[in-house]
C-alpha positions in Angstrom: -22.9 -50.1 -186.0 -22.6 -52.1 -189.1 -23.1 -50.8 -192.6 -24.1 -53.2 -195.4 -24.2 -52.3 -199.1 -26.8 -54.0 -201.3 -26.2 -55.0 -204.9 -28.7 -52.7 -206.4 -27.7 -49.9 -208.7 -28.7 -47.4 -206.0 -26.7 -48.1 -202.8 -28.7 -48.3 -199.7 -27.5 -48.4 -196.1 -28.7 -50.7 -193.5 -28.2 -49.8 -189.8 -27.8 -52.4 -187.1 -28.5 -50.7 -183.8 -28.2 -51.7 -180.2 -30.4 -54.3 -178.6 -33.3 -52.4 -177.2 -35.0 -55.3 -175.6 -33.2 -54.5 -172.4 -35.2 -51.2 -172.1 -38.4 -52.9 -171.2 -40.9 -51.5 -168.7 -40.8 -54.6 -166.4 -38.5 -52.7 -163.9 -35.7 -55.2 -164.4 -33.2 -52.7 -165.6 -32.4 -49.9 -168.0 -34.4 -46.8 -168.3 -37.8 -48.4 -168.0 -38.2 -48.7 -164.3 -35.2 -47.3 -162.5 -35.3 -50.5 -160.4 -32.5 -49.8 -158.0 -29.2 -48.1 -157.3 -27.5 -50.5 -159.7 -29.2 -48.6 -162.5 -27.5 -45.4 -161.7 -24.0 -46.7 -161.0 -21.4 -45.1 -158.9 -21.6 -41.7 -160.7 -25.3 -41.4 -160.0 -24.8 -42.2 -156.3 -21.9 -39.7 -156.0 -23.9 -37.1 -157.9 -26.9 -37.5 -155.6 -24.7 -37.3 -152.5 -22.9 -34.2 -153.8 -26.2 -32.5 -154.7 -27.6 -33.2 -151.2 -24.4 -31.8 -149.5 -24.6 -28.6 -151.7 -28.3 -28.2 -151.0 -27.8 -28.6 -147.2 -25.0 -26.0 -147.5 -27.3 -23.5 -149.1 -30.0 -24.2 -146.4 -27.4 -23.7 -143.6 -26.2 -20.4 -145.1 -29.8 -19.0 -145.4 -30.6 -20.1 -141.8 -27.5 -18.5 -140.5 -28.2 -15.2 -142.3 -31.8 -15.1 -141.0 -30.8 -15.8 -137.4 -28.0 -13.2 -137.3 -30.2 -10.6 -138.9 -33.0 -11.3 -136.4 -30.5 -11.1 -133.5 -29.1 -7.7 -134.7 -32.6 -6.4 -135.3 -33.6 -7.3 -131.7 -30.5 -5.3 -130.4 -31.6 -2.3 -132.4 -29.0 -2.6 -135.1 -29.6 -2.6 -138.8 -28.0 -5.8 -140.2 -27.5 -4.2 -143.6 -25.4 -1.2 -142.2 -23.5 -3.1 -139.5 -20.1 -2.7 -141.2 -20.5 1.0 -141.7 -21.6 1.4 -138.0 -18.6 -0.4 -136.8 -16.2 1.5 -139.1 -17.7 4.8 -137.8 -17.3 3.7 -134.1 -13.7 2.7 -134.8 -12.9 6.0 -136.4 -14.3 7.8 -133.4 -12.3 5.7 -130.9 -9.1 6.8 -129.2 -7.3 3.8 -130.6 -7.3 5.2 -134.2 -7.1 8.8 -133.1 -3.9 10.6 -134.1 -1.2 10.6 -131.4 -0.9 13.8 -129.4 2.3 15.8 -129.7 4.7 16.1 -126.7 3.7 19.7 -126.1 0.0 18.7 -125.9 0.7 15.9 -123.4 2.9 18.2 -121.2 0.2 21.0 -121.4 -2.4 18.4 -120.4 -0.3 17.3 -117.4 0.2 20.9 -116.3 -3.6 21.5 -116.6 -4.3 18.5 -114.4 -1.8 19.7 -111.8 -3.3 23.2 -111.8 -6.8 21.9 -111.3 -5.6 19.6 -108.4 -6.5 16.4 -110.2 -3.0 15.0 -109.8 -0.4 15.5 -107.1 3.1 17.0 -107.6 4.6 13.5 -107.4 2.2 12.2 -110.1 2.9 15.2 -112.2 6.7 14.7 -112.0 6.4 11.0 -112.8 4.0 11.5 -115.7 6.2 14.3 -117.1 9.3 12.1 -116.9 7.5 9.3 -118.7 6.2 11.7 -121.4 9.7 13.1 -122.0 11.2 9.6 -122.4 8.7 9.0 -125.1 
């Protein structure tokens, strides 16, 4: 921009702006026609590609959620309570159950022998293993 002072008692300012003839509507460039990729530059192309990738990512996430929910619903599971159902099943499993004491294990072995479920040999072997810990 260029400022010019006039010789009048009241100072006035004159602005010299950019050449706006390049913004014509003939499609040759500038904002008038968006003639081609050259008008957007590298930033515009990268912005468009990035936006497309992000949009496709959102679509993929939504499709995945819908497919998984439909599959769980077909199996009789509620997709919104799946974590709680799994946690409940895990807490009821023997894997997370507290370990039995030595007395409880020996009493269980004696009970199995008394009912005839295991033989004397199996009872001795299991008792030895229980006592070893």
